[in-house]
Residue frames as qw, qx, qy, qz and C-alpha x, y, z in Angstrom:
[[0.498, -0.462, -0.032, -0.733, 99.29, 96.11, 34.87],
 [0.015, 0.129, -0.893, 0.431, 98.96, 94.56, 38.32],
 [0.683, -0.139, -0.225, -0.681, 95.55, 92.85, 37.82],
 [0.914, -0.185, -0.302, -0.197, 94.54, 90.16, 40.22],
 [0.494, 0.277, -0.623, 0.540, 97.55, 90.52, 42.46],
 [0.584, -0.671, -0.278, -0.363, 95.99, 89.96, 45.77],
 [0.794, -0.594, -0.013, 0.130, 98.76, 88.83, 48.14],
 [0.044, -0.864, 0.488, 0.115, 102.44, 89.60, 48.77],
 [0.797, 0.390, -0.460, -0.017, 105.14, 87.35, 47.40],
 [0.689, -0.666, 0.281, -0.049, 107.38, 87.23, 50.54],
 [0.170, 0.666, -0.717, -0.115, 110.36, 86.16, 48.26],
 [0.493, -0.119, 0.851, -0.137, 109.01, 82.63, 48.32],
 [0.159, -0.059, -0.819, -0.548, 107.59, 80.20, 45.74],
 [0.606, -0.277, -0.265, -0.697, 103.81, 79.76, 45.51],
 [0.774, -0.250, -0.580, -0.041, 103.91, 76.44, 47.42],
 [0.476, -0.066, -0.522, 0.705, 106.19, 77.80, 50.20],
 [0.129, -0.204, 0.071, -0.968, 104.18, 80.95, 50.55],
 [0.659, -0.307, -0.326, -0.605, 100.83, 79.20, 50.85],
 [0.742, -0.210, -0.598, 0.220, 102.17, 76.60, 53.31],
 [0.298, 0.043, -0.419, 0.857, 103.44, 79.50, 55.50],
 [0.361, -0.216, -0.025, -0.907, 100.22, 81.31, 55.41],
 [0.764, -0.287, -0.462, -0.348, 98.24, 78.15, 56.23],
 [0.616, -0.094, -0.609, 0.490, 100.60, 77.50, 59.13],
 [0.006, 0.116, -0.287, 0.951, 99.99, 81.07, 60.43],
 [0.574, -0.255, -0.226, -0.745, 96.21, 80.70, 60.12],
 [0.768, -0.233, -0.597, 0.002, 96.29, 77.28, 61.85],
 [0.419, -0.041, -0.526, 0.738, 98.36, 78.72, 64.71],
 [0.186, -0.175, 0.102, -0.961, 95.87, 81.66, 64.98],
 [0.717, -0.283, -0.410, -0.488, 92.80, 79.31, 65.07],
 [0.720, -0.173, -0.617, 0.266, 94.62, 77.18, 67.75],
 [0.451, -0.182, -0.447, 0.750, 96.03, 79.88, 69.98],
 [0.014, -0.868, -0.497, -0.007, 93.81, 82.85, 69.07],
 [0.091, -0.978, 0.163, 0.098, 96.75, 85.21, 69.34],
 [0.862, 0.088, 0.126, 0.482, 100.10, 84.96, 67.52],
 [0.122, -0.866, 0.197, 0.444, 103.11, 87.30, 67.01],
 [0.746, 0.278, 0.421, 0.435, 104.65, 87.65, 63.57],
 [0.247, -0.141, 0.196, 0.938, 105.79, 90.35, 61.11],
 [0.334, 0.454, 0.228, -0.794, 103.36, 93.02, 60.00],
 [0.455, 0.330, -0.515, -0.648, 103.10, 91.94, 56.35],
 [0.258, -0.026, -0.963, -0.068, 102.57, 88.27, 57.24],
 [0.117, 0.335, 0.706, -0.614, 99.97, 89.28, 59.81],
 [0.392, 0.406, -0.028, -0.825, 98.05, 91.23, 57.25],
 [0.493, 0.212, -0.701, -0.471, 97.90, 88.40, 54.67],
 [0.193, -0.109, -0.951, 0.215, 97.23, 85.73, 57.35],
 [0.234, 0.305, 0.503, -0.774, 94.34, 87.90, 58.61],
 [0.528, 0.287, -0.307, -0.738, 92.61, 87.94, 55.22],
 [0.499, 0.048, -0.844, -0.190, 92.70, 84.12, 54.99],
 [0.098, -0.108, -0.843, 0.517, 91.57, 83.74, 58.61],
 [0.420, 0.246, 0.188, -0.853, 88.51, 85.88, 57.99],
 [0.578, 0.203, -0.558, -0.561, 87.62, 83.59, 55.09],
 [0.389, -0.019, -0.915, 0.104, 87.91, 80.48, 57.16],
 [0.118, 0.212, 0.668, -0.703, 85.75, 81.86, 59.97],
 [0.518, 0.255, -0.096, -0.811, 83.14, 82.94, 57.36],
 [0.517, 0.103, -0.810, -0.257, 83.10, 79.27, 56.20],
 [0.168, -0.110, -0.863, 0.464, 82.43, 78.26, 59.80],
 [0.300, 0.289, 0.351, -0.839, 79.55, 80.68, 60.11],
 [0.545, 0.240, -0.437, -0.674, 78.08, 79.52, 56.65],
 [0.656, -0.112, 0.690, -0.286, 78.17, 75.86, 57.71],
 [0.839, 0.444, -0.036, -0.312, 77.40, 72.91, 55.52],
 [0.902, -0.118, 0.319, 0.264, 79.54, 70.00, 54.16],
 [0.673, 0.593, 0.066, 0.437, 81.25, 71.91, 51.30],
 [0.050, -0.878, 0.260, -0.399, 82.43, 74.65, 53.57],
 [0.779, -0.527, 0.338, -0.038, 83.64, 72.03, 56.06],
 [0.903, 0.185, 0.218, 0.320, 85.57, 70.21, 53.45],
 [0.424, 0.784, -0.038, 0.451, 87.20, 73.39, 52.29],
 [0.340, -0.836, 0.308, -0.302, 88.19, 74.46, 55.73],
 [0.890, -0.303, 0.334, 0.070, 89.52, 70.86, 56.48],
 [0.825, 0.367, 0.116, 0.414, 91.70, 70.93, 53.32],
 [0.190, 0.837, -0.191, 0.475, 93.18, 74.44, 54.28],
 [0.493, -0.744, 0.356, -0.278, 93.98, 74.01, 58.01],
 [0.406, 0.485, -0.767, 0.105, 97.03, 71.93, 58.82],
 [0.085, -0.071, 0.873, -0.475, 95.45, 70.45, 61.95],
 [0.374, -0.312, -0.694, -0.530, 92.13, 68.70, 61.25],
 [0.345, -0.459, -0.733, 0.364, 91.22, 68.69, 64.93],
 [0.026, -0.330, -0.195, 0.923, 90.76, 72.55, 64.78],
 [0.140, -0.222, -0.616, -0.743, 88.01, 72.31, 62.13],
 [0.358, -0.608, -0.708, -0.034, 85.19, 71.65, 64.71],
 [0.311, -0.486, -0.278, 0.768, 86.40, 74.63, 66.67],
 [0.007, 0.066, -0.301, -0.951, 85.84, 76.88, 63.67],
 [0.339, -0.298, -0.638, -0.624, 82.27, 75.57, 63.04],
 [0.510, -0.577, -0.635, 0.058, 81.15, 75.48, 66.62],
 [0.444, -0.586, -0.299, 0.608, 82.92, 77.79, 69.04],
 [0.206, -0.212, 0.217, 0.930, 84.15, 80.52, 66.67],
 [0.092, -0.370, -0.646, -0.661, 80.88, 80.43, 64.64],
 [0.362, -0.711, -0.603, 0.026, 78.88, 81.03, 67.71],
 [0.374, -0.504, -0.145, 0.765, 81.15, 83.78, 69.03],
 [0.044, -0.266, 0.275, 0.923, 80.84, 85.73, 65.74],
 [0.222, 0.516, 0.820, 0.109, 77.31, 84.85, 64.89],
 [0.046, 0.907, 0.383, -0.172, 76.10, 88.49, 65.28],
 [0.239, -0.678, 0.294, 0.630, 79.35, 90.22, 64.01],
 [0.727, 0.654, 0.197, -0.063, 79.22, 91.08, 60.34],
 [0.698, 0.554, -0.152, 0.428, 82.93, 90.63, 59.55],
 [0.028, 0.765, -0.390, 0.512, 86.10, 91.89, 61.17],
 [0.905, -0.398, -0.137, -0.064, 87.04, 88.84, 63.21],
 [0.785, -0.014, -0.157, 0.599, 90.79, 89.66, 63.49],
 [0.124, -0.992, 0.024, 0.013, 92.81, 92.52, 64.95],
 [0.767, 0.315, -0.140, 0.542, 96.29, 93.53, 64.31],
 [0.423, -0.888, 0.029, 0.177, 98.41, 95.34, 66.98],
 [0.551, 0.684, -0.338, 0.337, 101.71, 96.87, 65.84],
 [0.822, -0.554, -0.036, 0.132, 104.48, 95.77, 68.22],
 [0.225, -0.839, 0.394, 0.302, 107.51, 97.80, 67.33],
 [0.615, 0.619, -0.473, -0.126, 110.43, 96.43, 65.33],
 [0.983, -0.152, -0.067, 0.081, 112.31, 93.13, 65.62],
 [0.340, -0.798, 0.441, 0.228, 115.91, 93.27, 66.95],
 [0.624, -0.108, 0.659, 0.406, 118.42, 92.31, 64.16],
 [0.316, 0.317, 0.629, 0.636, 116.74, 92.86, 60.90],
 [0.107, 0.249, 0.190, -0.944, 114.41, 95.76, 62.24],
 [0.183, -0.289, -0.785, -0.517, 111.42, 94.10, 60.62],
 [0.405, -0.283, 0.111, -0.862, 108.06, 95.53, 61.79],
 [0.099, -0.088, -0.955, 0.266, 106.54, 93.20, 64.49],
 [0.523, -0.233, -0.109, -0.813, 102.73, 92.78, 65.06],
 [0.247, 0.042, 0.885, -0.392, 100.31, 90.78, 67.18],
 [0.460, -0.048, -0.562, -0.686, 97.62, 89.08, 65.29],
 [0.174, 0.090, 0.838, -0.509, 94.62, 88.08, 67.39],
 [0.173, -0.453, -0.773, -0.409, 90.96, 87.00, 67.09],
 [0.243, -0.418, 0.096, -0.870, 88.55, 89.54, 68.26],
 [0.721, -0.405, 0.095, -0.554, 86.83, 88.84, 71.67],
 [0.752, 0.116, -0.631, 0.152, 89.19, 86.04, 72.47],
 [0.685, -0.645, -0.322, 0.107, 89.83, 85.28, 76.22],
 [0.581, -0.423, 0.025, 0.695, 93.11, 87.20, 76.15],
 [0.362, 0.786, 0.335, 0.372, 91.94, 90.09, 74.03],
 [0.510, -0.041, -0.135, 0.849, 94.49, 92.85, 74.21],
 [0.065, -0.416, -0.193, -0.886, 92.17, 95.63, 73.32],
 [0.621, -0.621, -0.425, -0.219, 89.78, 94.57, 76.10],
 [0.691, -0.378, -0.303, 0.537, 92.69, 94.58, 78.62],
 [0.324, 0.120, 0.019, 0.938, 93.99, 98.03, 77.48],
 [0.294, -0.547, -0.318, -0.716, 90.50, 99.51, 77.49],
 [0.677, -0.602, -0.423, 0.025, 89.93, 98.26, 81.04],
 [0.578, -0.290, -0.182, 0.740, 93.20, 99.85, 82.23],
 [0.150, 0.271, 0.136, 0.941, 92.40, 103.05, 80.50],
 [0.458, -0.658, -0.385, -0.458, 88.94, 103.17, 82.20],
 [0.732, -0.502, -0.322, 0.328, 90.63, 102.46, 85.58],
 [0.493, -0.009, -0.056, 0.868, 93.28, 105.09, 84.99],
 [0.056, -0.427, -0.238, -0.871, 90.78, 107.82, 84.03],
 [0.558, -0.662, -0.412, -0.284, 88.32, 107.04, 86.86],
 [0.691, -0.405, -0.281, 0.529, 91.16, 107.05, 89.37],
 [0.369, 0.161, 0.058, 0.914, 92.43, 110.37, 87.89],
 [0.256, -0.575, -0.301, -0.717, 88.98, 112.05, 88.33],
 [0.711, -0.602, -0.362, -0.045, 88.48, 110.67, 91.91],
 [0.714, -0.251, -0.225, 0.614, 91.95, 111.43, 93.19],
 [0.213, 0.391, 0.066, 0.893, 91.82, 115.08, 92.17],
 [0.418, -0.583, -0.198, -0.667, 88.79, 115.62, 94.40],
 [0.812, -0.551, -0.090, -0.169, 89.13, 113.28, 97.40],
 [0.135, -0.754, 0.632, -0.120, 92.92, 112.70, 97.55],
 [0.575, 0.279, -0.767, -0.059, 94.87, 109.28, 97.47],
 [0.019, 0.109, -0.865, 0.489, 94.55, 108.45, 101.20],
 [0.606, 0.125, 0.313, -0.721, 90.69, 108.64, 101.19],
 [0.750, 0.339, -0.388, -0.414, 90.66, 106.44, 98.12],
 [0.351, 0.298, -0.867, 0.189, 93.01, 103.95, 99.66],
 [0.230, -0.047, 0.739, -0.632, 90.70, 103.70, 102.75],
 [0.611, 0.332, 0.359, -0.622, 87.37, 103.58, 100.82],
 [0.470, 0.123, 0.793, 0.367, 88.20, 102.45, 97.40],
 [0.247, 0.170, -0.337, -0.893, 86.65, 103.57, 94.10],
 [0.414, 0.342, 0.778, -0.326, 83.01, 102.77, 93.92],
 [0.504, 0.686, 0.280, -0.443, 80.38, 102.90, 91.16],
 [0.157, -0.388, 0.712, 0.563, 82.77, 101.63, 88.37],
 [0.260, 0.242, 0.902, 0.246, 80.22, 99.36, 86.89],
 [0.228, 0.790, 0.507, -0.258, 77.46, 102.02, 86.79],
 [0.016, 0.750, -0.288, -0.595, 79.92, 104.38, 85.02],
 [0.193, -0.168, 0.850, 0.460, 80.73, 101.75, 82.47],
 [0.244, 0.529, 0.812, 0.034, 77.00, 101.05, 81.80],
 [0.158, 0.866, 0.227, -0.416, 76.29, 104.83, 81.45],
 [0.044, -0.636, 0.493, 0.592, 79.28, 105.49, 79.14],
 [0.359, 0.056, 0.888, 0.280, 78.17, 102.50, 77.03],
 [0.259, 0.692, 0.671, -0.067, 74.90, 104.20, 76.16],
 [0.039, -0.754, 0.012, 0.656, 76.33, 107.60, 75.29],
 [0.654, 0.717, 0.214, 0.115, 76.42, 108.94, 71.71],
 [0.686, 0.155, 0.006, 0.711, 79.63, 110.34, 70.17],
 [0.105, 0.621, 0.050, 0.775, 78.50, 113.99, 70.44],
 [0.607, -0.745, -0.173, -0.217, 77.55, 113.53, 74.15],
 [0.168, 0.624, -0.605, 0.465, 79.95, 114.22, 77.02],
 [0.866, -0.375, -0.320, -0.076, 80.64, 111.77, 79.76],
 [0.599, -0.754, 0.252, 0.091, 83.19, 110.97, 82.52],
 [0.757, -0.148, 0.451, 0.449, 85.63, 109.34, 80.15],
 [0.009, -0.535, 0.415, 0.736, 87.59, 110.82, 77.27],
 [0.729, 0.444, -0.064, -0.517, 85.95, 110.30, 73.80],
 [0.481, 0.437, -0.747, -0.139, 88.64, 107.83, 72.64],
 [0.060, -0.135, 0.922, -0.357, 88.28, 105.66, 75.73],
 [0.591, 0.258, 0.473, -0.600, 84.49, 105.71, 75.55],
 [0.665, 0.495, -0.356, -0.432, 84.66, 104.78, 71.79],
 [0.342, 0.320, -0.881, 0.072, 87.02, 101.79, 72.66],
 [0.294, -0.031, 0.784, -0.546, 84.79, 100.86, 75.51],
 [0.683, 0.360, 0.178, -0.610, 81.70, 100.78, 73.29],
 [0.569, 0.512, -0.571, -0.296, 83.63, 98.87, 70.60],
 [0.186, 0.258, -0.935, 0.155, 84.92, 96.01, 72.84],
 [0.295, 0.143, 0.805, -0.495, 81.50, 95.50, 74.39],
 [0.481, 0.247, -0.258, -0.801, 79.37, 95.81, 71.27],
 [0.759, 0.131, -0.528, -0.357, 79.22, 92.09, 70.37],
 [0.186, 0.218, -0.874, 0.392, 80.12, 90.60, 73.71],
 [0.436, -0.473, -0.765, -0.032, 77.78, 88.76, 76.10],
 [0.349, -0.823, -0.220, -0.390, 75.87, 90.46, 78.89],
 [0.760, -0.595, -0.068, 0.253, 78.55, 89.63, 81.56],
 [0.641, 0.389, -0.019, 0.662, 81.25, 91.48, 79.67],
 [0.118, -0.809, 0.051, -0.574, 80.50, 94.75, 81.60],
 [0.770, -0.625, 0.100, -0.080, 81.17, 92.88, 84.84],
 [0.879, -0.022, 0.068, 0.472, 84.44, 91.48, 83.60],
 [0.367, 0.629, 0.004, 0.685, 85.57, 94.92, 82.36],
 [0.365, -0.828, 0.077, -0.418, 84.66, 96.44, 85.75],
 [0.867, -0.460, 0.106, 0.161, 86.66, 93.83, 87.64],
 [0.757, 0.216, 0.058, 0.614, 89.80, 94.40, 85.47],
 [0.069, 0.774, 0.006, 0.629, 89.41, 98.22, 85.81],
 [0.628, -0.738, 0.027, -0.245, 89.17, 97.80, 89.59],
 [0.907, -0.155, 0.059, 0.388, 92.23, 95.55, 89.68],
 [0.537, 0.446, 0.018, 0.716, 94.23, 98.11, 87.73],
 [0.246, -0.822, -0.020, -0.513, 92.97, 100.87, 90.17],
 [0.806, -0.586, 0.075, 0.042, 94.14, 98.81, 93.15],
 [0.838, 0.088, 0.040, 0.538, 97.55, 98.34, 91.52],
 [0.274, 0.640, 0.003, 0.718, 97.99, 102.08, 90.82],
 [0.437, -0.792, 0.071, -0.420, 97.05, 102.86, 94.44],
 [0.902, -0.420, 0.047, 0.089, 99.04, 100.14, 96.06],
 [0.781, 0.346, -0.086, 0.514, 102.39, 100.87, 94.29],
 [0.089, 0.715, -0.212, 0.661, 103.09, 104.28, 95.78],
 [0.707, -0.608, 0.118, -0.341, 102.03, 102.95, 99.18],
 [0.980, -0.063, -0.002, 0.187, 104.33, 100.08, 98.93],
 [0.559, 0.512, -0.170, 0.630, 107.24, 102.29, 97.88],
 [0.216, -0.747, 0.200, -0.596, 106.65, 104.63, 100.86],
 [0.872, -0.457, 0.105, -0.139, 106.66, 101.71, 103.25],
 [0.910, 0.122, -0.069, 0.391, 109.82, 100.40, 101.89],
 [0.316, 0.622, -0.179, 0.694, 111.51, 103.70, 102.11],
 [0.501, -0.688, 0.219, -0.476, 110.27, 104.10, 105.77],
 [0.959, -0.278, 0.041, 0.023, 111.57, 100.60, 106.60],
 [0.776, 0.349, -0.117, 0.513, 114.98, 101.33, 105.19],
 [0.032, -0.814, 0.221, -0.536, 115.53, 104.36, 107.45],
 [0.479, -0.645, 0.503, -0.319, 117.84, 103.63, 110.37],
 [0.997, 0.033, 0.074, -0.006, 119.27, 100.44, 108.90],
 [0.257, 0.808, -0.519, 0.105, 122.97, 101.44, 108.97],
 [0.534, -0.468, 0.686, -0.157, 123.75, 98.61, 111.34],
 [0.822, 0.223, 0.525, -0.004, 122.68, 96.09, 108.63],
 [0.181, 0.735, -0.402, -0.515, 125.25, 97.30, 106.07],
 [0.232, -0.236, 0.899, 0.285, 125.77, 93.77, 104.81],
 [0.395, 0.509, 0.755, -0.122, 122.06, 93.32, 103.87],
 [0.166, 0.257, 0.474, 0.826, 121.03, 94.90, 100.49],
 [0.205, 0.324, 0.348, -0.855, 118.70, 97.77, 100.90],
 [0.218, 0.509, 0.794, 0.252, 115.20, 97.44, 99.34],
 [0.036, 0.385, 0.065, -0.920, 114.20, 100.78, 97.76],
 [0.546, 0.550, 0.193, -0.602, 111.85, 102.08, 95.18],
 [0.320, 0.505, -0.676, -0.430, 113.90, 100.52, 92.40],
 [0.181, -0.036, 0.979, -0.085, 112.68, 97.09, 93.62],
 [0.390, 0.567, 0.664, -0.291, 109.15, 98.03, 92.53],
 [0.088, 0.392, -0.386, -0.831, 110.17, 99.75, 89.28],
 [0.714, 0.398, 0.294, -0.496, 107.31, 99.32, 86.90],
 [0.600, 0.037, 0.698, 0.388, 107.60, 96.90, 84.07],
 [0.059, 0.008, 0.512, 0.857, 107.11, 97.84, 80.36],
 [0.218, -0.451, -0.590, -0.633, 103.85, 99.63, 79.83],
 [0.459, -0.694, -0.533, 0.157, 103.19, 100.50, 83.53],
 [0.179, 0.352, -0.173, 0.902, 103.22, 104.06, 84.88],
 [0.030, -0.456, -0.653, 0.603, 101.37, 106.01, 87.55],
 [0.233, 0.823, 0.513, 0.067, 98.44, 108.16, 86.54],
 [0.013, -0.978, 0.023, 0.205, 99.64, 111.31, 84.90],
 [0.667, -0.271, 0.456, 0.523, 102.68, 109.77, 83.28],
 [0.319, 0.787, -0.157, -0.505, 104.01, 111.74, 80.24],
 [0.208, -0.344, 0.810, 0.427, 105.65, 108.90, 78.35],
 [0.611, 0.270, -0.366, -0.647, 104.18, 107.68, 75.14],
 [0.924, -0.056, 0.251, -0.283, 102.70, 104.17, 74.78],
 [0.857, 0.454, -0.225, 0.092, 105.29, 103.08, 72.34],
 [0.193, 0.638, -0.593, 0.451, 108.17, 104.11, 74.53],
 [0.645, -0.360, 0.477, -0.476, 106.55, 102.35, 77.49],
 [0.967, 0.136, 0.108, -0.185, 106.12, 99.18, 75.46],
 [0.705, 0.547, -0.357, 0.275, 109.83, 99.31, 74.30],
 [0.791, -0.272, -0.350, 0.422, 110.92, 99.51, 77.91],
 [0.285, 0.360, -0.140, 0.877, 111.79, 103.29, 78.21],
 [0.481, -0.711, -0.508, -0.072, 110.33, 103.85, 81.67],
 [0.484, -0.805, -0.180, 0.292, 110.62, 106.79, 84.09],
 [0.506, -0.297, 0.205, 0.784, 113.30, 108.66, 82.18],
 [0.294, 0.918, 0.249, -0.090, 112.30, 112.03, 80.67],
 [0.634, 0.381, 0.066, 0.669, 114.85, 113.73, 78.39],
 [0.336, -0.564, -0.267, 0.705, 116.30, 116.68, 80.48],
 [0.098, -0.264, 0.242, 0.929, 116.29, 118.89, 77.32],
 [0.066, 0.432, 0.816, 0.379, 112.89, 117.97, 76.03],
 [0.206, -0.212, -0.069, -0.953, 110.52, 121.03, 75.63],
 [0.290, 0.149, 0.731, -0.600, 107.48, 120.91, 77.90],
 [0.588, 0.361, -0.009, -0.724, 105.13, 121.34, 74.99],
 [0.498, 0.281, -0.765, -0.296, 106.19, 117.97, 73.66],
 [0.112, -0.072, 0.913, -0.385, 105.06, 116.07, 76.76],
 [0.469, -0.308, -0.667, -0.490, 101.84, 114.03, 76.41],
 [0.207, -0.141, 0.589, -0.769, 100.07, 115.07, 79.53],
 [0.327, -0.282, -0.865, -0.256, 97.30, 112.57, 80.52],
 [0.434, -0.717, -0.544, -0.044, 95.84, 113.45, 83.96],
 [0.102, 0.738, -0.216, 0.631, 98.44, 115.83, 85.43],
 [0.772, -0.607, -0.149, -0.114, 98.64, 114.02, 88.74],
 [0.857, -0.133, -0.128, 0.482, 102.35, 113.32, 89.05],
 [0.328, 0.464, -0.070, 0.820, 103.12, 117.04, 88.81],
 [0.407, -0.699, -0.042, -0.586, 101.22, 117.81, 91.95],
 [0.026, -0.431, 0.731, -0.528, 101.75, 117.14, 95.69],
 [0.800, -0.203, -0.076, -0.559, 98.84, 114.76, 96.05],
 [0.899, 0.029, -0.433, 0.054, 100.91, 111.64, 96.18],
 [0.316, 0.349, -0.598, 0.649, 103.12, 113.09, 98.96],
 [0.524, -0.405, 0.222, -0.716, 100.13, 112.96, 101.26],
 [0.847, -0.087, -0.513, -0.111, 100.33, 109.15, 101.60]]
């Protein structure tokens, strides 16, 4: 019977395994975001939660236990001051695991382990981009891209504040999943988090609007340059999006984008398998630029 078996063995001795996990937790407390294999991330997250709970509890015994566990003693004050203040109102759940595909070579599942509400929170960044994507998709279908380029997208902060107060059964301007993630990342953050999310969403909207305009200008500049045959032409491939970037209405899945499969749809792929988001890239709106 497997009674009391709490952690994985990792094909290591007890001393080696605990030293590895202590090293992972120490790196997580120091950098607040690390990348490792998925099983190691899950075990390290359990120990990191206990260390942060010690920091919230306070007192000399908890300080001594945390000091004996972490490999860098200079990080112990951070646990009892900065992290304890950050998670003072959060009842647990101080870590988050993002699956990150498989590792080349041994195909081990990769994951990103991070502290919730850290300065480089991935979920906060992805939620801000999703908000910008959906706001742009609704605006561009009614006003057109050229009008948005001239005037910009307004009232983003009011939309975020309104969506933050909606209940799950109520309808809003955002999709239910995006609204749920919005409320989740802002639940225990400070009052200025709405402004930060608005700024990141507006930056992503500007990027989505500026890229097709830049491509059109490059294509216009390349017309009539036959006399400069020795100079390399600058075309749309020069602004090919990086991993995880598409125009609104893209049909590629998030995992394929993260792995670098960009802009290539299988020619024999049935249309009912496509993940339509906003349906913008199938229309003639972008040709009006």
